[in-house]
FILO-79493 format. One record per residue (C-alpha): residue in one letter; residue number from 1; x, y, z. Coordinates in steps of 0.001 Angstrom, whole numbers, always signed. Example, Ala and Ser with C-alpha at 12.3 -4.5 7.8 and 13.67 -1.06 7.14 Angstrom:
REM FILO-79493
(a,1,(+12300,-4500,+7800))
(s,2,(+13670,-1060,+7140))
***
This chain:
REM FILO-79493
(x,1,(+0,+0,+0))
(x,2,(+1474,+3315,-1087))
(x,3,(+67,+5131,+1939))
(x,4,(+2055,+2817,+4213))
(x,5,(+5125,+3346,+2041))
(x,6,(+4830,+7124,+2443))
(x,7,(+4512,+6678,+6201))
(x,8,(+7545,+4395,+6527))
(x,9,(+9569,+6683,+4253))
(x,10,(+8660,+9671,+6429))
(x,11,(+9480,+7862,+9664))
(x,12,(+12710,+6680,+8066))
(x,13,(+13711,+10270,+7338))
(x,14,(+13711,+10875,+11085))
(x,15,(+15465,+7717,+12212))
(x,16,(+17945,+7514,+9328))
(x,17,(+18943,+11088,+10139))
(x,18,(+18589,+10724,+13886))
(x,19,(+21584,+12909,+14712))
(x,20,(+20249,+15749,+12570))
(x,21,(+16755,+15271,+14009))
(x,22,(+18111,+15632,+17536))
(x,23,(+20229,+18665,+16673))
(x,24,(+17232,+20371,+15088))
(x,25,(+14669,+19518,+17737))
(x,26,(+16290,+18886,+21108))
(x,27,(+16768,+22493,+22215))
(x,28,(+13353,+23787,+21051))
(x,29,(+11601,+20694,+22392))
(x,30,(+13045,+21584,+25773))
(x,31,(+10513,+24431,+25907))
(x,32,(+7723,+21880,+25577))
(x,33,(+9240,+19718,+28313))
(x,34,(+9513,+22770,+30570))
(x,35,(+5869,+23709,+30018))
(x,36,(+4749,+20153,+30808))
(x,37,(+6925,+20044,+33924))
(x,38,(+5462,+23358,+35109))
(x,39,(+1945,+22052,+34553))
(x,40,(+2746,+18847,+36448))
(x,41,(+4016,+20944,+39345))
(x,42,(+903,+23143,+39358))
(x,43,(-2103,+20818,+38867))
(x,44,(-4421,+23554,+40123))
(x,45,(-4085,+25206,+36697))
(x,46,(-6317,+22546,+35149))
(x,47,(-8258,+21507,+38247))
(x,48,(-12037,+21151,+38047))
(x,49,(-14575,+21548,+40859))
(x,50,(-15023,+18304,+42787))
(x,51,(-18780,+18812,+42969))
(x,52,(-21478,+20695,+41097))
(x,53,(-21296,+24358,+42003))
(x,54,(-17951,+23919,+43722))
(x,55,(-15239,+26552,+43582))
(x,56,(-12088,+26337,+41517))
(x,57,(-8756,+26298,+43367))
(x,58,(-7170,+29713,+43866))
(x,59,(-4196,+30300,+41570))
(x,60,(-1682,+33119,+41861))
(x,61,(-1641,+35515,+38857))
(x,62,(+2103,+34953,+38480))
(x,63,(+1510,+31214,+38120))
(x,64,(-951,+31827,+35292))
(x,65,(+1452,+34269,+33658))
(x,66,(+4342,+31814,+33713))
(x,67,(+2048,+29070,+32411))
(x,68,(+866,+31112,+29420))
(x,69,(+4398,+32282,+28618))
(x,70,(+5588,+28677,+28626))
(x,71,(+2669,+27627,+26413))
(x,72,(+3563,+30329,+23891))
(x,73,(+7210,+29257,+24036))
(x,74,(+6131,+25650,+23445))
(x,75,(+4073,+26702,+20409))
(x,76,(+6939,+28721,+18937))
(x,77,(+9297,+25805,+19573))
(x,78,(+7010,+23402,+17692))
(x,79,(+6842,+25766,+14717))
(x,80,(+10610,+26284,+14869))
(x,81,(+11204,+22522,+14758))
(x,82,(+8807,+22025,+11844))
(x,83,(+10294,+24826,+9733))
(x,84,(+13864,+23731,+10456))
(x,85,(+13085,+20088,+9640))
(x,86,(+11292,+20924,+6393))
(x,87,(+14260,+23034,+5332))
(x,88,(+16766,+20354,+6309))
(x,89,(+15031,+17644,+4276))
(x,90,(+14131,+19802,+1264))
(x,91,(+17126,+22165,+1060))
(x,92,(+19719,+20452,+3311))
(x,93,(+19943,+23574,+5471))
(x,94,(+21554,+22775,+8818))
(x,95,(+22632,+25089,+11595))
(x,96,(+25868,+24765,+13493))
(x,97,(+25926,+22917,+16772))
(x,98,(+22722,+22235,+18673))
(x,99,(+20894,+25458,+17846))
(x,100,(+18781,+25125,+14672))
(x,101,(+18506,+28087,+12331))
(x,102,(+15613,+30300,+13440))
(x,103,(+13839,+32160,+10656))
(x,104,(+11280,+34367,+12320))
(x,105,(+9483,+35389,+9126))
(x,106,(+9030,+31780,+8023))
(x,107,(+7944,+30684,+11505))
(x,108,(+5353,+33479,+11601))
(x,109,(+4095,+32512,+8141))
(x,110,(+3947,+28881,+9238))
(x,111,(+1801,+29911,+12189))
(x,112,(-615,+31768,+9932))
(x,113,(-948,+28823,+7544))
(x,114,(-1383,+26436,+10472))
(x,115,(-4208,+28560,+11874))
(x,116,(-5863,+28610,+8443))
(x,117,(-5648,+24830,+8150))
(x,118,(-6887,+24456,+11709))
(x,119,(-9955,+26566,+10976))
(x,120,(-10710,+24570,+7830))
(x,121,(-10385,+21288,+9727))
(x,122,(-12575,+22642,+12531))
(x,123,(-15221,+23614,+9994))
(x,124,(-15046,+20155,+8438))
(x,125,(-15280,+18471,+11844))
(x,126,(-18263,+20578,+12897))
(x,127,(-19985,+19780,+9602))
(x,128,(-19331,+16063,+10071))
(x,129,(-20194,+16147,+13779))
(x,130,(-23821,+17158,+13192))
(x,131,(-24918,+13978,+11348))
(x,132,(-22440,+11912,+13379))
(x,133,(-23961,+13198,+16620))
(x,134,(-27436,+12261,+15452))
(x,135,(-26229,+8765,+14593))
(x,136,(-24473,+8435,+17963))
(x,137,(-27719,+9311,+19719))
(x,138,(-29619,+6710,+17723))
(x,139,(-26829,+4108,+17841))
(x,140,(-24613,+4597,+20933))
(x,141,(-22622,+1476,+20056))
(x,142,(-21358,+3273,+16935))
(x,143,(-19845,+6195,+18864))
(x,144,(-16197,+5129,+18641))
(x,145,(-16319,+4159,+14929))
(x,146,(-18020,+7467,+14109))
(x,147,(-15425,+9451,+16070))
(x,148,(-12641,+7614,+14242))
(x,149,(-14376,+8312,+10931))
(x,150,(-14468,+12045,+11737))
(x,151,(-10774,+11947,+12667))
(x,152,(-10009,+10081,+9438))
(x,153,(-11808,+12706,+7348))
(x,154,(-9985,+15537,+9140))
(x,155,(-6588,+13905,+8577))
(x,156,(-7361,+13305,+4921))
(x,157,(-8211,+16992,+4498))
(x,158,(-5083,+17996,+6411))
(x,159,(-2798,+15865,+4245))
(x,160,(-4424,+17115,+1033))
(x,161,(-3965,+20779,+1961))
(x,162,(-1049,+20578,+4397))
(x,163,(+1633,+20781,+1697))
(x,164,(+1255,+24565,+1970))
(x,165,(+3236,+24302,+5228))
(x,166,(+6538,+22848,+3930))
(x,167,(+6135,+25061,+864))
(x,168,(+6038,+28137,+3076))
(x,169,(+8982,+26836,+5104))
(x,170,(+11214,+26995,+2017))
(x,171,(+9822,+30321,+853))
(x,172,(+7338,+29082,-1744))
(x,173,(+3730,+30236,-1887))
(x,174,(+1110,+27641,-2764))
(x,175,(-2607,+28359,-2705))
(x,176,(-5058,+25930,-1145))
(x,177,(-6475,+25223,-4600))
(x,178,(-3021,+24438,-5980))
(x,179,(-2301,+22202,-2987))
(x,180,(-5564,+20316,-3509))
(x,181,(-4809,+19818,-7199))
(x,182,(-1212,+18730,-6590))
(x,183,(-2140,+16146,-3961))
(x,184,(-5035,+14894,-6079))
(x,185,(-2564,+12773,-8026))
(x,186,(-1888,+10814,-4839))
(x,187,(-5457,+10777,-3563))
(x,188,(-5529,+7010,-3084))
(x,189,(-2205,+7011,-1255))
(x,190,(-3372,+9821,+1035))
(x,191,(-6557,+7900,+1850))
(x,192,(-4340,+4998,+2885))
(x,193,(-1938,+7259,+4762))
(x,194,(-4763,+8792,+6801))
(x,195,(-5948,+5289,+7683))
(x,196,(-2451,+4317,+8846))
(x,197,(-2164,+7425,+11017))
(x,198,(-5604,+6872,+12586))
(x,199,(-4578,+3314,+13435))
(x,200,(-1289,+4380,+15012))
(x,201,(-2952,+7206,+16957))
(x,202,(-5509,+4736,+18310))
(x,203,(-2781,+2349,+19465))
(x,204,(-833,+5187,+21094))
(x,205,(-3972,+6401,+22864))
(x,206,(-4551,+2936,+24318))
(x,207,(-901,+2706,+25388))
(x,208,(-1134,+6096,+27109))
(x,209,(-4120,+4861,+29137))
(x,210,(-2259,+1678,+30062))
(x,211,(+894,+3544,+31129))
(x,212,(-1180,+6050,+33115))
(x,213,(-2765,+3191,+35038))
(x,214,(+699,+1759,+35711))
(x,215,(+2427,+4925,+36864))
(x,216,(+1994,+8666,+36208))
(x,217,(+5771,+8961,+35904))
(x,218,(+5921,+6251,+33251))
(x,219,(+2998,+7899,+31469))
(x,220,(+4805,+11252,+31534))
(x,221,(+7980,+9794,+30025))
(x,222,(+5953,+7909,+27414))
(x,223,(+4062,+11090,+26566))
(x,224,(+7257,+13089,+26037))
(x,225,(+8854,+10412,+23853))
(x,226,(+5704,+9961,+21800))
(x,227,(+5285,+13735,+21568))
(x,228,(+8768,+14117,+20097))
(x,229,(+8311,+11243,+17637))
(x,230,(+4879,+12541,+16607))
(x,231,(+6277,+16042,+16059))
(x,232,(+9138,+14842,+13879))
(x,233,(+7248,+12178,+11920))
(x,234,(+4300,+14545,+11446))
(x,235,(+6592,+17157,+9935))
(x,236,(+8210,+14460,+7799))
(x,237,(+4836,+13308,+6458))
(x,238,(+4073,+16784,+5135))
(x,239,(+7627,+17077,+3807))
(x,240,(+7271,+13778,+1949))
(x,241,(+3890,+14734,+495))
(x,242,(+5297,+18056,-674))
(x,243,(+8276,+16336,-2270))
(x,244,(+6126,+13690,-3964))
(x,245,(+3153,+15794,-5059))
(x,246,(+4674,+19226,-5707))
(x,247,(+8338,+18618,-6506))
(x,248,(+7658,+15266,-8199))
(x,249,(+10283,+13444,-6138))
(x,250,(+10306,+9660,-6081))
(x,251,(+10399,+7484,-2974))
(x,252,(+10589,+4214,-4915))
***
C-alpha cells in the first residue's frame, strides 16, 4: 500500500537522520518539556470543581502568567522545529551545533498557515459532527467508529492541503487550490496514509491509558517520547507529500 510506504519513508527520514533530528529539535523541544513540567508541578491550573457548584482552586496571577508564557514558548518551539526540519530535508539547510537556524518570518508565516488549516479542519469536523452526533444518539454502540471516521476525514483533508506548510517553510507560496490539485494525483495514497495514522494514533492512545494506570511517571515519560516522535514524523509526512506531489520526487 502506497500510503504505508509514504509513512515508513517519512518515519525513516527521522530515524535515518537521527543525529540531525536531535540537533534540530532537542533544544526547542526543551521548551515543551519545561511547560509540561510546570503544569505537572501546578495541577491547580487545570483543576475542576469536585462537585457541582464547587469553587475552583485559587491560583496566583504569576503562576498563570508563567504558564501562558511557557505555552507560547512551546508553540513557537514546535513551529521552529517544523520549519527547520522541512528546510533540512528539502534544502539540506543545517545550523551549526545544537541550535537550529531560526527564521522568524518563516515561523510566523507557518503559524498563519497552520491557523488557516486548523480553521478549515474545525469547519469540516463541525460539519461532520452534526450527522455523526445524530447517529451516535440513535446508535450509541457506533460512537467510537463514528469518532474515528471524523478523525479520518480531518486527517485526509489535512494531508491534502497541508503541503502549503513545507512550501512556506522553504519560501514558496502555494494556494489551497493548488495544494488540492497537486495532492489529487496521490489521492488514493493519502486515503491509505490517513488510515495508517488513525490506526497508530488509536494504538498510542490505548498505550497512554495503560501507562497512566501503571504509573503517572511512566505515562509522563511515554508522553514526552511519543510527543517528540509525533512532532518529527508529522513534519516528515508533510515534507514527503510536498516532495512527492509538488516537486515530483520519487520514494521508490
